C-alpha positions in Angstrom: -5.9 -6.6 12.0 -2.3 -7.9 12.2 0.1 -8.0 9.3 -0.5 -11.6 8.4 -4.3 -11.1 8.3 -3.8 -8.0 6.1 -1.6 -9.9 3.7 -4.3 -12.6 3.5 -7.0 -10.1 2.9 -4.9 -8.3 0.1 -4.2 -11.6 -1.5 -8.0 -12.1 -2.0 -8.2 -9.1 -4.4 -7.7 -9.3 -8.1 -6.1 -6.6 -10.1 -9.5 -5.6 -11.5 -10.7 -4.9 -7.9 -7.9 -2.2 -7.5 -8.8 1.4 -8.1 -6.0 3.9 -8.2 -7.3 7.4 -7.8 -5.9 10.3 -10.1 -3.8 11.7 -7.2 -2.0 8.4 -6.8 -1.5 8.0 -10.5 0.2 11.4 -10.6 2.3 10.6 -7.7 3.4 7.3 -9.2 4.3 9.1 -12.5 6.3 11.8 -10.6 8.1 9.2 -8.5 8.6 6.8 -11.4 6.7 4.0 -10.0 5.0 1.5 -12.3 1.3 1.1 -11.7 1.4 -2.6 -12.7 4.1 -3.2 -10.0 1.9 -1.5 -7.4 -1.0 -3.8 -8.4 1.3 -6.8 -8.2 2.4 -5.8 -4.7 -1.1 -5.7 -3.6 -2.4 -9.0 -5.1 0.9 -10.7 -4.0 1.9 -8.9 -0.8 5.0 -10.8 0.1 7.0 -7.5 0.2 4.6 -6.0 2.8 6.7 -5.5 5.9 4.5 -3.0 7.9 1.0 -1.7 8.0 -0.8 0.6 10.3 -4.5 1.0 10.5 -5.6 4.6 10.0 -8.8 6.4 10.8 -11.4 5.8 8.1 -13.9 8.3 7.0 -16.8 5.9 6.6 -18.0 3.2 9.0 -17.8 0.3 6.5 -14.3 0.9 5.3 -10.7 0.2 6.5 -7.8 2.5 5.8 -4.1 1.4 6.0 -0.7 2.9 5.6 1.4 0.1 4.0 5.1 -0.3 3.5 6.5 -2.7 0.8 10.2 -3.3 1.1 12.4 -4.0 -1.9 15.8 -3.7 -0.1 17.0 -2.2 3.1 17.1 1.4 1.4 14.2 1.2 -1.0 10.5 0.8 -0.2 7.1 1.8 -1.5 4.5 3.3 0.8 0.8 3.1 -0.2 -2.2 4.5 1.6 -5.1 2.2 0.8 -8.8 1.9 1.6 -10.7 -1.3 1.7 -14.4 -1.0 1.1 -15.4 -3.8 -1.2 -12.9 -2.5 -3.8 -9.3 -1.7 -2.9 -8.6 2.0 -3.4 -5.1 3.3 -3.6 -5.1 6.8 -2.3 -1.3 7.6 -2.7 1.9 6.0 -3.8 5.3 7.1 -2.4 8.7 5.7 -3.5 11.3 6.2 -0.7 15.0 5.6 -0.9 16.1 5.6 2.7 16.2 3.1 5.5 12.6 1.9 5.8 13.2 0.3 9.2 14.0 3.6 10.8 10.8 5.1 9.3 8.7 2.3 10.8 10.3 2.6 14.2 9.2 6.2 14.3 5.6 5.1 13.8 
């Protein structure tokens, strides 16, 4: 799935369809990321600049490593699983050049 297809897929979800696991909630709290902002990024993915599909554990799910850019130096990275609901596995806030991080992948 390319980036535009993933953006379209994410745009189909509603905030009620998003499940944030306890680990991700803790990581958001530690990294001072507002969970409402995370949900807004998912349902309105205009900040999504890069996504890489990961190996999923179950056959009927898709897993992605997603980068949401706020500026050249600030981005959020979410590990998400799509299996009917959208599950956010982890949330990372990073203050460094996101373009270099993506180039390494």
